[in-house]
Every structure is written in structure tokens, then in C-alpha cells.
ROTOR-555023 format. One record per atom (N, C-alpha, C): x, y, z. Coordinates in nm, 3 decimals. Layout:
REM ROTOR-555023
X, Y, Z
...
This chain:
REM ROTOR-555023
-7.646, -4.604, -1.678
-7.505, -4.616, -1.638
-7.480, -4.524, -1.518
-7.419, -4.578, -1.414
-7.395, -4.502, -1.293
-7.281, -4.403, -1.313
-7.271, -4.311, -1.213
-7.165, -4.211, -1.221
-7.027, -4.272, -1.215
-7.008, -4.376, -1.133
-6.877, -4.440, -1.124
-6.840, -4.509, -1.254
-6.939, -4.569, -1.320
-6.911, -4.634, -1.449
-6.873, -4.532, -1.555
-6.945, -4.418, -1.556
-6.910, -4.313, -1.653
-6.770, -4.259, -1.626
-6.737, -4.241, -1.498
-6.603, -4.193, -1.463
-6.496, -4.293, -1.506
-6.522, -4.422, -1.480
-6.425, -4.524, -1.520
-6.408, -4.531, -1.670
-6.517, -4.516, -1.744
-6.507, -4.518, -1.890
-6.433, -4.397, -1.941
-6.459, -4.280, -1.880
-6.388, -4.158, -1.922
-6.238, -4.173, -1.898
-6.201, -4.230, -1.784
-6.059, -4.249, -1.753
-5.995, -4.346, -1.851
-6.063, -4.456, -1.882
-6.006, -4.553, -1.976
-5.993, -4.495, -2.116
-6.087, -4.407, -2.155
-6.081, -4.347, -2.289
-5.969, -4.245, -2.301
-5.933, -4.180, -2.191
-5.834, -4.071, -2.194
-5.702, -4.109, -2.127
-5.687, -4.235, -2.088
-5.567, -4.276, -2.016
-5.443, -4.264, -2.103
-5.453, -4.311, -2.227
-5.337, -4.307, -2.316
-5.296, -4.163, -2.346
-5.395, -4.077, -2.369
-5.364, -3.937, -2.394
-5.297, -3.873, -2.273
-5.349, -3.901, -2.155
-5.291, -3.843, -2.033
-5.148, -3.892, -2.012
-5.125, -4.022, -2.038
-4.990, -4.075, -2.023
-4.895, -4.010, -2.122
-4.943, -3.990, -2.246
-4.859, -3.925, -2.347
-4.825, -3.782, -2.310
-4.924, -3.709, -2.255
-4.899, -3.571, -2.214
-4.797, -3.565, -2.101
-4.810, -3.658, -2.004
-4.714, -3.662, -1.892
-4.573, -3.692, -1.940
-4.561, -3.783, -2.037
-4.428, -3.816, -2.091
-4.369, -3.695, -2.163
-4.450, -3.625, -2.240
-4.402, -3.506, -2.309
-4.358, -3.397, -2.211
-4.437, -3.378, -2.106
-4.398, -3.279, -2.004
-4.266, -3.318, -1.940
-4.251, -3.446, -1.909
-4.126, -3.494, -1.849
-4.007, -3.469, -1.941
-4.028, -3.492, -2.071
-3.919, -3.472, -2.168
-3.882, -3.326, -2.184
-3.981, -3.237, -2.173
-3.957, -3.096, -2.199
-3.918, -3.016, -2.075
-3.922, -3.077, -1.958
-3.883, -3.005, -1.837
-3.741, -2.949, -1.846
-3.639, -3.028, -1.890
-3.504, -2.970, -1.901
-3.498, -2.851, -1.997
-3.577, -2.856, -2.105
-3.578, -2.745, -2.200
-3.638, -2.620, -2.136
-3.746, -2.639, -2.058
-3.806, -2.526, -1.989
-3.708, -2.465, -1.889
-3.628, -2.550, -1.824
-3.528, -2.501, -1.729
-3.422, -2.418, -1.801
-3.378, -2.465, -1.918
-3.278, -2.392, -1.995
-3.332, -2.255, -2.037
-3.457, -2.252, -2.084
-3.518, -2.125, -2.124
-3.526, -2.030, -2.005
-3.566, -2.082, -1.889
-3.576, -1.998, -1.769
-3.439, -1.946, -1.728
-3.338, -2.034, -1.731
-3.204, -1.993, -1.688
-3.139, -1.893, -1.784
-3.189, -1.886, -1.908
-3.133, -1.788, -2.001
-3.165, -1.645, -1.959
-3.263, -1.628, -1.870
-3.298, -1.496, -1.817
-3.250, -1.479, -1.672
-3.160, -1.566, -1.629
-3.117, -1.567, -1.490
-2.998, -1.474, -1.468
-3.009, -1.387, -1.371
-2.899, -1.298, -1.333
-2.815, -1.368, -1.227
-2.730, -1.460, -1.274
-2.658, -1.547, -1.182
-2.510, -1.553, -1.217
-2.454, -1.443, -1.265
-2.314, -1.442, -1.306
-2.217, -1.448, -1.189
-2.267, -1.429, -1.068
-2.178, -1.424, -0.952
-2.179, -1.552, -0.871
-2.249, -1.655, -0.917
-2.260, -1.778, -0.839
-2.221, -1.898, -0.925
-2.156, -1.995, -0.861
-2.121, -2.118, -0.932
-2.240, -2.212, -0.944
-2.343, -2.192, -0.861
-2.463, -2.273, -0.869
-2.553, -2.216, -0.980
-2.541, -2.273, -1.099
-2.608, -2.216, -1.215
-2.758, -2.235, -1.210
-2.808, -2.325, -1.124
-2.951, -2.349, -1.116
-3.019, -2.266, -1.008
-2.945, -2.177, -0.945
-3.004, -2.086, -0.847
-3.050, -1.959, -0.920
-3.180, -1.937, -0.923
-3.234, -1.820, -0.993
-3.220, -1.697, -0.903
-3.131, -1.604, -0.942
-3.102, -1.487, -0.860
-3.185, -1.364, -0.898
-3.247, -1.368, -1.015
-3.324, -1.253, -1.059
-3.337, -1.251, -1.210
-3.438, -1.180, -1.260
-3.464, -1.171, -1.403
-3.375, -1.065, -1.466
-3.318, -1.098, -1.584
-3.236, -1.003, -1.657
-3.239, -1.036, -1.805
-3.223, -0.932, -1.886
-3.211, -0.949, -2.031
-3.066, -0.936, -2.078
-2.975, -0.918, -1.983
-2.835, -0.897, -2.018
-2.777, -1.017, -2.091
-2.819, -1.138, -2.054
-2.768, -1.258, -2.121
-2.803, -1.259, -2.268
-2.924, -1.211, -2.302
-2.967, -1.207, -2.441
-2.906, -1.088, -2.516
-2.882, -0.980, -2.447
-2.825, -0.861, -2.511
-2.674, -0.876, -2.533
-2.609, -0.962, -2.454
-2.465, -0.983, -2.466
-2.434, -1.133, -2.472
-2.478, -1.201, -2.578
-2.459, -1.346, -2.584
-2.313, -1.388, -2.600
-2.229, -1.298, -2.649
-2.088, -1.331, -2.672
-1.998, -1.278, -2.561
-2.056, -1.245, -2.448
-1.978, -1.187, -2.340
-1.870, -1.280, -2.288
-1.897, -1.409, -2.266
-1.787, -1.499, -2.226
-1.687, -1.513, -2.340
-1.561, -1.488, -2.312
-1.458, -1.491, -2.416
-1.448, -1.630, -2.477
-1.454, -1.634, -2.609
-1.435, -1.758, -2.682
-1.562, -1.836, -2.708
-1.674, -1.800, -2.646
-1.795, -1.880, -2.663
-1.850, -1.870, -2.804
-1.862, -1.749, -2.857
-1.917, -1.733, -2.992
-1.823, -1.792, -3.097
-1.691, -1.783, -3.073
-1.597, -1.845, -3.167
-1.618, -1.997, -3.171
-1.635, -2.057, -3.053
-1.659, -2.201, -3.049
-1.793, -2.236, -3.112
-1.893, -2.150, -3.095
-2.023, -2.174, -3.155
-2.015, -2.170, -3.307
-1.944, -2.071, -3.361
-1.926, -2.061, -3.506
-1.854, -2.184, -3.559
-1.753, -2.230, -3.486
-1.680, -2.351, -3.528
-1.772, -2.471, -3.532
-1.856, -2.488, -3.429
-1.949, -2.602, -3.427
-2.050, -2.594, -3.540
-2.099, -2.474, -3.569
-2.196, -2.459, -3.678
-2.131, -2.489, -3.813
-2.010, -2.440, -3.834
-1.940, -2.467, -3.959
-1.916, -2.616, -3.978
-1.865, -2.681, -3.874
-1.840, -2.825, -3.883
-1.971, -2.900, -3.903
-2.076, -2.859, -3.829
-2.204, -2.927, -3.841
-2.263, -2.916, -3.981
-2.256, -2.798, -4.041
-2.311, -2.780, -4.176
-2.232, -2.859, -4.279
-2.100, -2.851, -4.272
-2.017, -2.924, -4.368
-2.032, -3.075, -4.350
-2.035, -3.121, -4.226
-2.053, -3.264, -4.200
-2.190, -3.310, -4.247
-2.290, -3.226, -4.231
-2.425, -3.261, -4.276
-2.430, -3.275, -4.427
-2.370, -3.180, -4.497
-2.370, -3.187, -4.644
-2.294, -3.311, -4.692
-2.176, -3.333, -4.637
-2.095, -3.448, -4.679
-2.162, -3.580, -4.648
-2.212, -3.595, -4.524
-2.274, -3.722, -4.484
-2.405, -3.745, -4.558
-2.481, -3.639, -4.584
-2.609, -3.655, -4.653
-2.589, -3.697, -4.798
-2.493, -3.635, -4.866
-2.467, -3.673, -5.005
-2.417, -3.816, -5.015
-2.314, -3.849, -4.937
-2.258, -3.984, -4.942
-2.358, -4.088, -4.894
-2.430, -4.056, -4.786
-2.526, -4.152, -4.731
-2.643, -4.177, -4.824
-2.691, -4.072, -4.891
-2.802, -4.089, -4.986
-2.760, -4.176, -5.103
-2.642, -4.151, -5.157
-2.593, -4.233, -5.267
-2.576, -4.378, -5.224
-2.522, -4.398, -5.104
-2.503, -4.535, -5.053
-2.638, -4.604, -5.031
-2.736, -4.530, -4.980
-2.869, -4.588, -4.955
-2.933, -4.632, -5.087
-2.924, -4.549, -5.190
-2.979, -4.587, -5.321
-2.909, -4.712, -5.374
-2.777, -4.719, -5.357
-2.703, -4.835, -5.405
-2.746, -4.962, -5.332
-2.765, -4.953, -5.201
-2.800, -5.070, -5.122
-2.943, -5.116, -5.146
-3.033, -5.026, -5.177
-3.174, -5.062, -5.195
-3.204, -5.099, -5.339
-3.145, -5.027, -5.433
-3.184, -5.043, -5.573
-3.094, -5.137, -5.653
-2.982, -5.180, -5.600
-2.887, -5.260, -5.678
-2.846, -5.386, -5.602
-2.811, -5.486, -5.676
-2.760, -5.612, -5.620
-2.613, -5.623, -5.657
-2.528, -5.645, -5.557
-2.385, -5.657, -5.582
-2.323, -5.746, -5.475
-2.203, -5.795, -5.503
-2.133, -5.881, -5.409
-2.095, -5.804, -5.283
-2.127, -5.860, -5.169
-2.096, -5.793, -5.042
-2.206, -5.702, -4.992
-2.322, -5.707, -5.057
-2.432, -5.617, -5.016
-2.479, -5.648, -4.874
-2.492, -5.774, -4.840
-2.537, -5.811, -4.705
-2.435, -5.769, -4.600
-2.306, -5.789, -4.633
-2.201, -5.747, -4.539
-2.201, -5.596, -4.521
-2.225, -5.522, -4.629
-2.230, -5.375, -4.620
-2.344, -5.330, -4.531
-2.460, -5.397, -4.543
-2.574, -5.362, -4.458
-2.542, -5.385, -4.311
-2.464, -5.488, -4.282
-2.427, -5.516, -4.144
-2.325, -5.416, -4.092
-2.227, -5.384, -4.176
-2.120, -5.293, -4.134
-2.175, -5.152, -4.107
-2.280, -5.114, -4.179
-2.337, -4.981, -4.161
-2.382, -4.958, -4.018
-2.430, -5.063, -3.952
-2.482, -5.048, -3.816
-2.372, -5.044, -3.710
-2.250, -5.081, -3.746
-2.144, -5.086, -3.647
-2.112, -4.950, -3.585
-2.098, -4.842, -3.664
-2.072, -4.712, -3.600
-2.183, -4.667, -3.506
-2.308, -4.709, -3.534
-2.419, -4.671, -3.448
-2.417, -4.749, -3.318
-2.365, -4.871, -3.322
-2.363, -4.956, -3.203
-2.233, -4.944, -3.125
-2.130, -4.885, -3.186
-2.000, -4.875, -3.120
-1.999, -4.759, -3.022
-1.949, -4.780, -2.899
-1.938, -4.666, -2.805
-1.853, -4.554, -2.863
-1.888, -4.431, -2.831
-1.819, -4.316, -2.889
-1.671, -4.313, -2.849
-1.640, -4.357, -2.730
-1.500, -4.355, -2.686
-1.415, -4.449, -2.772
-1.475, -4.561, -2.813
-1.404, -4.656, -2.899
-1.385, -4.596, -3.038
-1.491, -4.538, -3.093
-1.482, -4.478, -3.226
-1.385, -4.360, -3.226
-1.392, -4.276, -3.122
-1.304, -4.160, -3.116
-1.158, -4.199, -3.106
-1.128, -4.296, -3.021
-0.988, -4.339, -3.007
-0.940, -4.410, -3.133
-1.029, -4.482, -3.202
-0.991, -4.548, -3.327
-0.959, -4.446, -3.435
-1.042, -4.343, -3.444
-1.016, -4.237, -3.543
-0.887, -4.163, -3.509
-0.862, -4.140, -3.382
-0.737, -4.075, -3.342
-0.618, -4.159, -3.382
-0.626, -4.291, -3.359
-0.517, -4.380, -3.400
-0.498, -4.378, -3.552
-0.609, -4.370, -3.625
-0.601, -4.363, -3.772
-0.532, -4.235, -3.816
-0.569, -4.122, -3.757
-0.507, -3.994, -3.795
-0.359, -3.992, -3.760
-0.324, -4.046, -3.646
-0.183, -4.051, -3.606
-0.104, -4.140, -3.700
-0.159, -4.257, -3.734
-0.091, -4.349, -3.825
-0.076, -4.289, -3.964
-0.171, -4.202, -4.003
-0.164, -4.139, -4.135
-0.075, -4.015, -4.136
-0.019, -3.980, -4.022
0.072, -3.867, -4.015
0.008, -3.735, -3.982
-0.117, -3.739, -3.932
-0.187, -3.615, -3.898
-0.190, -3.590, -3.747
-0.105, -3.662, -3.673
-0.107, -3.649, -3.528
-0.078, -3.508, -3.481
0.009, -3.436, -3.552
0.041, -3.300, -3.513
-0.046, -3.196, -3.580
-0.144, -3.239, -3.661
-0.230, -3.146, -3.734
-0.377, -3.166, -3.701
-0.403, -3.218, -3.582
-0.543, -3.235, -3.542
-0.610, -3.099, -3.528
-0.732, -3.090, -3.575
-0.803, -2.963, -3.568
-0.933, -2.969, -3.645
-0.963, -2.862, -3.716
-1.092, -2.846, -3.784
-1.119, -2.961, -3.880
-1.023, -2.996, -3.964
-1.047, -3.094, -4.069
-1.055, -3.236, -4.016
-0.979, -3.268, -3.914
-0.990, -3.402, -3.855
-1.125, -3.417, -3.783
-1.173, -3.310, -3.719
-1.306, -3.315, -3.658
-1.412, -3.337, -3.766
-1.399, -3.265, -3.877
-1.496, -3.276, -3.986
-1.501, -3.418, -4.042
-1.384, -3.476, -4.067
-1.379, -3.613, -4.119
-1.444, -3.710, -4.021
-1.413, -3.694, -3.892
-1.471, -3.781, -3.790
-1.622, -3.769, -3.785
-1.673, -3.646, -3.794
-1.817, -3.626, -3.787
-1.888, -3.684, -3.909
-1.829, -3.668, -4.026
-1.889, -3.727, -4.146
-1.897, -3.879, -4.132
-1.793, -3.938, -4.075
-1.788, -4.083, -4.064
-1.895, -4.136, -3.970
-1.918, -4.070, -3.855
-2.018, -4.128, -3.765
-2.160, -4.082, -3.799
-2.175, -3.974, -3.877
-2.309, -3.935, -3.922
-2.355, -4.017, -4.042
-2.261, -4.075, -4.113
-2.292, -4.145, -4.237
-2.390, -4.260, -4.214
-2.370, -4.337, -4.108
-2.457, -4.452, -4.081
-2.600, -4.408, -4.057
-2.619, -4.300, -3.983
-2.754, -4.253, -3.953
-2.825, -4.206, -4.080
-2.752, -4.143, -4.171
-2.812, -4.098, -4.297
-2.854, -4.218, -4.381
-2.767, -4.316, -4.392
-2.797, -4.433, -4.474
-2.920, -4.505, -4.421
-2.927, -4.524, -4.291
-3.041, -4.595, -4.232
-3.171, -4.518, -4.255
-3.168, -4.386, -4.237
-3.289, -4.305, -4.254
-3.336, -4.304, -4.399
-3.245, -4.286, -4.493
-3.283, -4.281, -4.634
-3.324, -4.419, -4.684
-3.257, -4.523, -4.635
-3.295, -4.660, -4.672
-3.439, -4.690, -4.632
-3.476, -4.649, -4.511
-3.613, -4.673, -4.465
-3.714, -4.604, -4.555
-3.681, -4.484, -4.599
-3.772, -4.413, -4.689
-3.781, -4.481, -4.825
-3.668, -4.526, -4.876
-3.666, -4.591, -5.008
-3.739, -4.724, -5.005
-3.723, -4.800, -4.897
-3.787, -4.930, -4.890
-3.939, -4.919, -4.880
-3.987, -4.807, -4.829
-4.131, -4.785, -4.822
-4.188, -4.716, -4.944
-4.104, -4.692, -5.043
-4.148, -4.622, -5.164
-4.219, -4.718, -5.259
-4.331, -4.677, -5.312
-4.407, -4.759, -5.407
-4.344, -4.749, -5.545
-4.287, -4.858, -5.593
-4.220, -4.856, -5.723
-4.317, -4.838, -5.838
-4.445, -4.862, -5.814
-4.544, -4.846, -5.920
-4.553, -4.700, -5.967
-4.522, -4.606, -5.877
-4.526, -4.465, -5.914
-4.419, -4.433, -6.018
-4.301, -4.489, -6.000
-4.193, -4.467, -6.097
-4.224, -4.537, -6.229
-4.279, -4.657, -6.220
-4.315, -4.728, -6.342
-4.425, -4.656, -6.419
-4.517, -4.594, -6.345
-4.623, -4.518, -6.412
-4.565, -4.398, -6.485
-4.466, -4.332, -6.423
-4.402, -4.217, -6.489
-4.331, -4.261, -6.616
-4.265, -4.376, -6.614
-4.196, -4.424, -6.734
-4.296, -4.468, -6.840
-4.412, -4.520, -6.796
-4.515, -4.555, -6.894
-4.568, -4.432, -6.966
-4.554, -4.316, -6.900
-4.597, -4.190, -6.962
-4.480, -4.122, -7.034
-4.381, -4.202, -7.073
-4.269, -4.161, -7.157
-4.168, -4.069, -7.086
-4.161, -4.077, -6.956
-4.056, -4.005, -6.884
-3.932, -4.092, -6.881
-3.815, -4.033, -6.910
-3.692, -4.110, -6.903
-3.648, -4.125, -6.756
-3.537, -4.193, -6.733
-3.494, -4.221, -6.597
-3.460, -4.094, -6.521
-3.394, -3.999, -6.588
-3.357, -3.874, -6.522
-3.480, -3.794, -6.481
-3.577, -3.786, -6.571
-3.699, -3.712, -6.539
-3.779, -3.780, -6.429
-3.785, -3.912, -6.433
-3.856, -3.987, -6.328
-3.791, -3.964, -6.193
-3.659, -3.965, -6.191
-3.590, -3.943, -6.063
-3.614, -3.802, -6.012
-3.608, -3.704, -6.102
-3.621, -3.565, -6.060
-3.762, -3.529, -6.017
-3.862, -3.583, -6.086
-4.000, -3.539, -6.061
-4.082, -3.637, -5.977
-4.034, -3.760, -5.961
-4.110, -3.859, -5.884
-4.030, -3.912, -5.766
-3.915, -3.970, -5.794
-3.839, -4.038, -5.687
-3.786, -3.939, -5.584
-3.718, -3.835, -5.631
-3.656, -3.740, -5.538
-3.759, -3.669, -5.449
-3.871, -3.619, -5.502
-3.970, -3.557, -5.411
-4.024, -3.653, -5.306
-4.039, -3.781, -5.342
-4.090, -3.878, -5.246
-3.987, -3.914, -5.139
-3.860, -3.914, -5.178
-3.754, -3.951, -5.084
-3.704, -3.830, -5.006
-3.733, -3.711, -5.055
-3.677, -3.589, -4.995
-3.707, -3.574, -4.846
-3.828, -3.606, -4.796
-3.850, -3.596, -4.651
-3.753, -3.681, -4.570
-3.722, -3.801, -4.620
-3.624, -3.885, -4.551
-3.485, -3.825, -4.556
-3.448, -3.767, -4.669
-3.317, -3.703, -4.681
-3.308, -3.583, -4.589
-3.413, -3.502, -4.584
-3.414, -3.384, -4.497
-3.408, -3.425, -4.350
-3.483, -3.529, -4.314
-3.478, -3.577, -4.176
-3.339, -3.628, -4.140
-3.274, -3.698, -4.232
-3.139, -3.747, -4.207
-3.040, -3.632, -4.194
-3.059, -3.526, -4.274
-2.971, -3.410, -4.266
-2.986, -3.339, -4.131
-3.110, -3.321, -4.086
-3.132, -3.257, -3.956
-3.074, -3.340, -3.843
-3.089, -3.472, -3.853
-3.030, -3.560, -3.751
-2.878, -3.551, -3.752
-2.819, -3.545, -3.871
-2.674, -3.534, -3.881
-2.623, -3.406, -3.818
-2.691, -3.295, -3.845
-2.646, -3.169, -3.786
-2.657, -3.173, -3.634
-2.765, -3.229, -3.584
-2.783, -3.238, -3.439
-2.673, -3.323, -3.375
-2.643, -3.436, -3.436
-2.539, -3.524, -3.382
-2.403, -3.457, -3.387
-2.374, -3.388, -3.497
-2.244, -3.322, -3.512
-2.231, -3.206, -3.414
-2.334, -3.123, -3.404
-2.328, -3.007, -3.316
-2.316, -3.049, -3.170
-2.376, -3.162, -3.135
-2.385, -3.206, -2.995
-2.264, -3.289, -2.952
-2.188, -3.342, -3.044
-2.086, -3.440, -3.008
-1.973, -3.379, -2.926
-1.930, -3.455, -2.826
-1.819, -3.411, -2.741
-1.705, -3.512, -2.738
-1.736, -3.640, -2.716
-1.632, -3.741, -2.691
-1.543, -3.757, -2.814
-1.602, -3.786, -2.929
-1.522, -3.806, -3.051
-1.450, -3.677, -3.087
-1.517, -3.565, -3.072
-1.456, -3.436, -3.105
-1.338, -3.407, -3.015
-1.353, -3.430, -2.887
-1.247, -3.400, -2.791
-1.121, -3.480, -2.819
-1.137, -3.602, -2.867
-1.021, -3.687, -2.894
-0.949, -3.647, -3.023
-1.018, -3.580, -3.113
-0.960, -3.550, -3.245
-0.955, -3.401, -3.275
-0.968, -3.317, -3.172
-0.978, -3.173, -3.195
-0.844, -3.101, -3.193
-0.744, -3.156, -3.129
-0.619, -3.082, -3.115
-0.643, -2.956, -3.032
-0.610, -2.840, -3.089
-0.628, -2.712, -3.021
-0.762, -2.645, -3.057
-0.840, -2.709, -3.144
-0.968, -2.652, -3.184
-1.070, -2.670, -3.071
-1.156, -2.569, -3.054
-1.256, -2.574, -2.947
-1.394, -2.558, -3.009
-1.478, -2.660, -2.992
-1.617, -2.653, -3.036
-1.704, -2.611, -2.918
-1.831, -2.587, -2.947
-1.921, -2.537, -2.843
-1.938, -2.637, -2.727
-1.958, -2.767, -2.751
-1.965, -2.861, -2.638
-1.836, -2.864, -2.557
-1.722, -2.851, -2.622
-1.595, -2.847, -2.549
-1.584, -2.721, -2.465
-1.634, -2.609, -2.517
-1.633, -2.485, -2.440
-1.720, -2.498, -2.315
-1.838, -2.558, -2.331
-1.927, -2.577, -2.217
-1.863, -2.667, -2.113
-1.799, -2.774, -2.158
-1.732, -2.866, -2.065
-1.620, -2.795, -1.990
-1.542, -2.715, -2.061
-1.434, -2.642, -1.995
-1.487, -2.537, -1.898
-1.597, -2.472, -1.936
-1.655, -2.369, -1.849
-1.716, -2.429, -1.723
-1.763, -2.554, -1.731
-1.829, -2.616, -1.617
-1.736, -2.628, -1.497
-1.606, -2.629, -1.519
-1.512, -2.638, -1.407
-1.504, -2.508, -1.329
-1.543, -2.397, -1.392
-1.540, -2.267, -1.324
-1.680, -2.211, -1.298
-1.781, -2.267, -1.364
-1.917, -2.215, -1.355
-1.966, -2.179, -1.493
-2.068, -2.248, -1.540
-2.118, -2.228, -1.676
-2.185, -2.091, -1.687
-2.144, -2.008, -1.784
-2.209, -1.877, -1.802
-2.353, -1.893, -1.849
-2.437, -1.799, -1.808
-2.579, -1.805, -1.842
-2.603, -1.792, -1.992
-2.506, -1.735, -2.064
-2.522, -1.720, -2.209
-2.530, -1.856, -2.279
-2.478, -1.960, -2.216
-2.490, -2.094, -2.274
-2.637, -2.133, -2.286
-2.717, -2.095, -2.189
-2.861, -2.124, -2.195
-2.928, -2.045, -2.306
-2.876, -1.926, -2.336
-2.929, -1.847, -2.447
-2.908, -1.922, -2.579
-2.787, -1.974, -2.598
-2.759, -2.050, -2.720
-2.847, -2.174, -2.727
-2.864, -2.244, -2.616
-2.950, -2.362, -2.614
-3.094, -2.328, -2.648
-3.143, -2.215, -2.597
-3.280, -2.174, -2.626
-3.295, -2.140, -2.774
-3.199, -2.069, -2.829
-3.205, -2.032, -2.972
-3.205, -2.157, -3.059
-3.119, -2.254, -3.028
-3.113, -2.378, -3.106
-3.246, -2.452, -3.099
-3.306, -2.455, -2.981
-3.435, -2.523, -2.966
-3.542, -2.453, -3.048
-3.546, -2.321, -3.043
-3.648, -2.246, -3.118
-3.629, -2.266, -3.268
-3.504, -2.264, -3.315
-3.478, -2.285, -3.458
-3.524, -2.424, -3.501
-3.491, -2.526, -3.421
-3.533, -2.662, -3.454
-3.686, -2.673, -3.455
-3.750, -2.607, -3.359
-3.897, -2.610, -3.353
-3.958, -2.543, -3.475
-3.901, -2.431, -3.517
-3.953, -2.361, -3.635
-3.936, -2.445, -3.761
-3.824, -2.517, -3.771
-3.802, -2.603, -3.888
-3.908, -2.713, -3.893
-3.933, -2.775, -3.779
-4.032, -2.883, -3.773
-4.171, -2.830, -3.805
-4.207, -2.715, -3.746
-4.339, -2.658, -3.771
-4.356, -2.615, -3.916
-4.251, -2.557, -3.975
-4.261, -2.516, -4.115
-4.278, -2.637, -4.207
-4.208, -2.747, -4.175
-4.226, -2.869, -4.254
-4.366, -2.925, -4.241
-4.423, -2.922, -4.120
-4.558, -2.971, -4.099
-4.660, -2.884, -4.173
-4.640, -2.753, -4.168
-4.731, -2.663, -4.239
-4.724, -2.687, -4.390
-4.602, -2.705, -4.442
-4.587, -2.731, -4.585
-4.655, -2.862, -4.625
-4.642, -2.966, -4.540
-4.706, -3.094, -4.571
-4.858, -3.083, -4.571
-4.912, -3.006, -4.477
-5.058, -2.990, -4.472
-5.109, -2.911, -4.592
-5.034, -2.808, -4.633
-5.074, -2.734, -4.752
-5.072, -2.821, -4.875
-4.971, -2.905, -4.883
-4.961, -2.994, -5.000
-5.077, -3.094, -4.998
-5.110, -3.146, -4.879
-5.222, -3.241, -4.871
-5.354, -3.177, -4.908
-5.374, -3.051, -4.868
-5.496, -2.979, -4.903
-5.503, -2.954, -5.053
-5.385, -2.920, -5.111
-5.382, -2.897, -5.258
-5.415, -3.024, -5.334
-5.366, -3.137, -5.287
-5.395, -3.263, -5.355
-5.541, -3.304, -5.337
-5.599, -3.269, -5.220
-5.737, -3.305, -5.194
-5.833, -3.228, -5.285
-5.794, -3.108, -5.326
-5.878, -3.030, -5.416
-5.875, -3.084, -5.558
């Protein structure tokens, strides 16, 4: 085999890997920029992407911009509560849709996808009209944001948990019952552990969607300010570098969660292999 043939074969064998690496680099470039800008001494310029010098002041004083940490706490509180509410309701709905037959089941499966396909401006304005019609027009704030976030996160939870349930081998549950386990024990020791990765993934997705949302939140927030709203308001005067610190911390936390889950799965696989 000639040198050109070996080179061509090597390229064809590694082409997919190289393309995947390039796509990953392209996806992570904005994150690398955020991490770099978190160390940027650029408080005196409106051009936030101009690197003026290295500093640790942004990390030592993350709450220096007035109101930023308050808005961050508000977003985290809403995100956690919306995640808990949407995950519980969505998991119960997913079990009902997969495990039971009832009138309107097909229509329910169709309606679930509507919030995911509806533009956020339409959903936000619809929720605002609903709150106003219900008499909450003058009381928009934390609780109206929470209700809105639970409603649009619910569809994502149902779809994620449904996918996990539909791929579940029912023979495992039947085997547990053949070994004299009742329904409660089978659910606790067999069904729930198998479905839990899907539930956890849906919960993480819900928190990300809630924490990141701006359009629906802005329409139903009243005087409440979440972190995305603070960033949008700051952009008119110049985004403070501390925003990049928060973005970096959120990325690191998400990365640690994913890595810890992967490590736990590998340990479990090794334990089962023994």
C-alpha cells in the first residue's frame, strides 16, 4: 500500500472524529469567551469584549453591581421551585399517559407538544392575558412567574420521562412480582431506579429553561427582576463583567453534575460486572 493510500485511509478512518471535535470546539467557543471575560478588567468601557487586562476583582466582588445578586437569588428560587413542581406533575402525567388507557389519551399526547412548539411571545402574552382575566393583573411578580415557568417546563418533563418509560423493559417488573414483590415494592426498587435518570434529566432541563427564560418572564414579572432581565437591562448601559462570573459558575456547576452522574453510572456498571 502506497503512502498516499495509507494517508487517505487514515483520513477516512478519523474524519468523523475530527468533524465531531470541530463541532464541539465551535459550540464551546462562546463558553470559553465568557470564562475569559470573567477575568477582564473592563469596567470602564462599554465594549465588553475588549480585554483590557487580567483581574480577580470580578470574582472577589461578584455582587458589586447593585441588584445583580438579588436577581440571581430570585432566578434560582424560581428555577428550583419550578423544577420541583414541573418534575412532580410531569412525572405523574408521563406515567398516566404510558401506563394507562383513558378517553382523550391521544388528544393529551398531542396537546403536550403545543407549549414546546408555540413561540414564547405567544405563550407569554397568553399567560399574561390569563392572569389579567383572573384578577392578578396588579399582582404580577414572583408567583405569576413561577406558575408560568411550571407551565412551560411541564411539557419538556413529560416528553423526557415518557421516552424513558417507553424504553423500559416490563419483564423486569413482572419478574419482581413473580418473586412476591407487591406493586409498591416493585415501583420503589425496580421501576423508580430505572426511570430516575430520565426524571433527573428532565429536572435539570427544567431548571435550565426556567433560569434562562426572558420573554415569558418579562411579560409576567411585574416589578420582579430575574437574572436574565437584569442582564438585559444592564446591556443598555454596558454589561458588568460580574455577569460572566455568574455564567462561568453556572457552567462549572452543570459540568460537575454531569461528570458526577457519569462517574456514578460507571461505578454501578463495574459493580454489576463483578
